[in-house]
C-alpha positions as a Markdown table, in Angstrom:
| # | Residue | x | y | z |
|---|---|---|---|---|
| 1 | Met | 48.4 | 34.8 | -5.2 |
| 2 | Ser | 44.9 | 34.6 | -6.4 |
| 3 | Ala | 44.0 | 33.8 | -9.9 |
| 4 | Ser | 42.8 | 36.5 | -12.2 |
| 5 | Pro | 39.2 | 36.4 | -13.4 |
| 6 | Val | 40.3 | 35.3 | -16.9 |
| 7 | Glu | 42.3 | 32.4 | -15.5 |
| 8 | Glu | 39.4 | 31.4 | -13.2 |
| 9 | Asn | 37.0 | 31.4 | -16.2 |
| 10 | Glu | 39.4 | 29.2 | -18.2 |
| 11 | Arg | 39.7 | 26.7 | -15.3 |
| 12 | Arg | 35.9 | 26.4 | -15.1 |
| 13 | Lys | 35.6 | 25.8 | -18.8 |
| 14 | Ser | 38.3 | 23.1 | -18.5 |
| 15 | Gln | 36.4 | 21.3 | -15.7 |
| 16 | Thr | 33.1 | 21.4 | -17.7 |
| 17 | Ala | 34.8 | 20.0 | -20.7 |
| 18 | Asp | 36.1 | 17.1 | -18.6 |
| 19 | Ile | 32.6 | 15.7 | -17.9 |
| 20 | Pro | 32.1 | 12.7 | -20.1 |
| 21 | Arg | 29.3 | 12.5 | -22.6 |
| 22 | Val | 27.9 | 9.4 | -20.8 |
| 23 | Glu | 27.3 | 11.5 | -17.7 |
| 24 | Trp | 25.4 | 14.1 | -19.7 |
| 25 | Leu | 23.4 | 11.3 | -21.3 |
| 26 | Val | 22.6 | 9.7 | -18.0 |
| 27 | Gly | 21.6 | 13.0 | -16.5 |
| 28 | Ala | 19.3 | 13.7 | -19.5 |
| 29 | Val | 17.6 | 10.3 | -19.2 |
| 30 | Gly | 17.2 | 10.8 | -15.4 |
| 31 | Leu | 15.6 | 14.2 | -16.0 |
| 32 | Met | 13.2 | 12.7 | -18.6 |
| 33 | Val | 12.1 | 10.0 | -16.2 |
| 34 | Val | 11.5 | 12.5 | -13.4 |
| 35 | Met | 9.5 | 14.8 | -15.7 |
| 36 | Ser | 7.5 | 11.8 | -17.0 |
| 37 | Ala | 6.6 | 10.7 | -13.5 |
| 38 | Ile | 5.5 | 14.2 | -12.6 |
| 39 | Gly | 3.4 | 14.4 | -15.8 |
| 40 | Val | 1.6 | 11.1 | -15.0 |
| 41 | Leu | 0.8 | 12.3 | -11.5 |
| 42 | Ile | -0.6 | 15.6 | -12.8 |
| 43 | Tyr | -2.6 | 13.8 | -15.4 |
| 44 | Glu | -4.1 | 11.3 | -12.8 |
| 45 | Glu | -5.0 | 14.2 | -10.5 |
| 46 | Val | -6.7 | 16.3 | -13.3 |
| 47 | Ala | -8.2 | 13.7 | -15.6 |
| 48 | Gly | -7.9 | 10.3 | -13.8 |
| 49 | Asn | -10.7 | 7.9 | -13.1 |
| 50 | Lys | -12.8 | 9.3 | -10.2 |
| 51 | Ser | -15.4 | 6.5 | -10.1 |
| 52 | Pro | -16.4 | 5.2 | -6.7 |
| 53 | Pro | -14.9 | 2.0 | -5.3 |
| 54 | Asp | -16.3 | -1.1 | -7.1 |
| 55 | Val | -15.3 | -4.2 | -5.0 |
| 56 | Lys | -15.4 | -7.5 | -6.8 |
| 57 | Leu | -15.0 | -10.6 | -4.6 |
| 58 | Ser | -13.9 | -14.1 | -5.5 |
| 59 | Val | -12.8 | -17.3 | -3.8 |
| 60 | Glu | -9.3 | -18.1 | -4.9 |
| 61 | Ala | -8.6 | -21.4 | -3.1 |
| 62 | Ile | -10.0 | -23.8 | -0.4 |
| 63 | Thr | -7.3 | -25.6 | 1.5 |
| 64 | Pro | -8.0 | -28.4 | 4.0 |
| 65 | Leu | -6.1 | -27.9 | 7.3 |
| 66 | Arg | -5.8 | -30.1 | 10.4 |
| 67 | Asn | -8.4 | -28.1 | 12.3 |
| 68 | Gly | -10.8 | -27.1 | 9.5 |
| 69 | Tyr | -10.5 | -25.3 | 6.1 |
| 70 | Leu | -9.0 | -22.1 | 4.9 |
| 71 | Val | -10.9 | -20.2 | 2.2 |
| 72 | Lys | -8.7 | -17.6 | 0.4 |
| 73 | Val | -10.7 | -14.6 | -0.6 |
| 74 | Arg | -9.7 | -12.0 | -3.2 |
| 75 | Ala | -11.0 | -8.4 | -3.3 |
| 76 | Ala | -10.4 | -6.4 | -6.4 |
| 77 | Asn | -11.3 | -2.7 | -6.4 |
| 78 | Glu | -12.2 | -2.0 | -10.0 |
| 79 | Gly | -13.2 | 1.6 | -9.2 |
| 80 | Gly | -11.2 | 4.8 | -9.5 |
| 81 | Glu | -11.3 | 5.7 | -5.8 |
| 82 | Pro | -9.8 | 3.9 | -2.8 |
| 83 | Ala | -11.9 | 2.2 | -0.1 |
| 84 | Ala | -11.0 | 1.8 | 3.6 |
| 85 | Arg | -12.3 | -0.7 | 6.2 |
| 86 | Val | -14.3 | -2.8 | 3.8 |
| 87 | Pro | -16.2 | -5.5 | 5.7 |
| 88 | Ile | -16.7 | -8.8 | 3.9 |
| 89 | Thr | -19.1 | -11.5 | 4.9 |
| 90 | Val | -18.4 | -15.0 | 3.8 |
| 91 | Glu | -21.3 | -17.4 | 4.2 |
| 92 | Leu | -21.2 | -21.1 | 3.8 |
| 93 | Arg | -24.6 | -22.5 | 2.8 |
| 94 | Ser | -25.7 | -26.1 | 2.2 |
| 95 | Glu | -29.1 | -27.1 | 0.8 |
| 96 | Gly | -30.3 | -23.5 | 1.2 |
| 97 | Glu | -29.5 | -23.3 | 4.9 |
| 98 | Glu | -26.7 | -21.3 | 6.5 |
| 99 | Val | -24.0 | -23.6 | 7.9 |
| 100 | Glu | -21.3 | -21.0 | 9.0 |
| 101 | Thr | -20.7 | -17.3 | 8.5 |
| 102 | Arg | -17.3 | -15.6 | 8.8 |
| 103 | Glu | -16.4 | -11.9 | 8.6 |
| 104 | Ile | -13.2 | -10.3 | 7.5 |
| 105 | Gln | -12.2 | -6.7 | 6.9 |
| 106 | Phe | -9.9 | -5.2 | 4.3 |
| 107 | Glu | -8.3 | -2.2 | 5.9 |
| 108 | Tyr | -7.4 | -0.4 | 2.6 |
| 109 | Leu | -8.2 | -1.2 | -1.0 |
| 110 | Pro | -6.4 | 1.3 | -3.3 |
| 111 | Ala | -8.1 | 2.1 | -6.7 |
| 112 | His | -7.4 | -0.6 | -9.3 |
| 113 | Ser | -5.8 | -3.0 | -6.8 |
| 114 | Ile | -6.2 | -6.6 | -5.6 |
| 115 | Arg | -5.9 | -7.8 | -2.0 |
| 116 | Asp | -6.1 | -11.3 | -0.6 |
| 117 | Ala | -7.3 | -12.6 | 2.8 |
| 118 | Gly | -8.4 | -15.8 | 4.4 |
| 119 | Val | -11.2 | -17.1 | 6.6 |
| 120 | Phe | -11.4 | -20.4 | 8.5 |
| 121 | Phe | -14.3 | -22.8 | 8.5 |
| 122 | Ser | -14.9 | -25.9 | 10.5 |
| 123 | Ala | -17.2 | -27.4 | 7.9 |
| 124 | Asp | -16.0 | -28.3 | 4.4 |
| 125 | Pro | -16.8 | -25.4 | 2.1 |
| 126 | Arg | -16.4 | -27.7 | -0.9 |
| 127 | Gln | -19.6 | -29.5 | 0.1 |
| 128 | Gly | -21.7 | -26.3 | 0.0 |
| 129 | Glu | -22.0 | -22.9 | -1.6 |
| 130 | Leu | -19.9 | -19.9 | -0.5 |
| 131 | Arg | -21.5 | -16.4 | -0.7 |
| 132 | Leu | -19.3 | -13.3 | -0.5 |
| 133 | Glu | -20.6 | -9.9 | 0.2 |
| 134 | Ala | -19.0 | -6.5 | 0.7 |
| 135 | Ser | -21.4 | -4.4 | 2.8 |
| 136 | Gly | -19.7 | -0.9 | 2.7 |
| 137 | Tyr | -16.6 | 1.1 | 3.0 |
| 138 | Glu | -15.1 | 4.3 | 4.4 |
| 139 | Glu | -13.4 | 7.0 | 2.5 |
| 140 | Pro | -9.8 | 7.1 | 3.4 |
């Protein structure tokens, strides 16, 4: 036989009462986390920093290798918009003269991010001056 509507309603109430308070608490915390994330995304879209890419370059390390030298370059996008295909020229100069020039490209620099890359030189960069220059970008 099937249960009457009254019995079915009592059975459902009994099942709801069996859910521990911890589960309700965890569910509420999860809902707050999801709603907070959605709120942050909406805020960033509406009122976030929309300044153009601002690429700051620096030399992080110079490492001697068996066949030359590795220069680690750091690119920090301090702007509010991302940049794609950012060409970087690394020039080694000594006594005002160009010794070697290398080029690298950062494929994608998100807003407010840092990316590292490396270039190889045959001459010792520690004996000269390194010049770094970003020459442009594409909008992703």
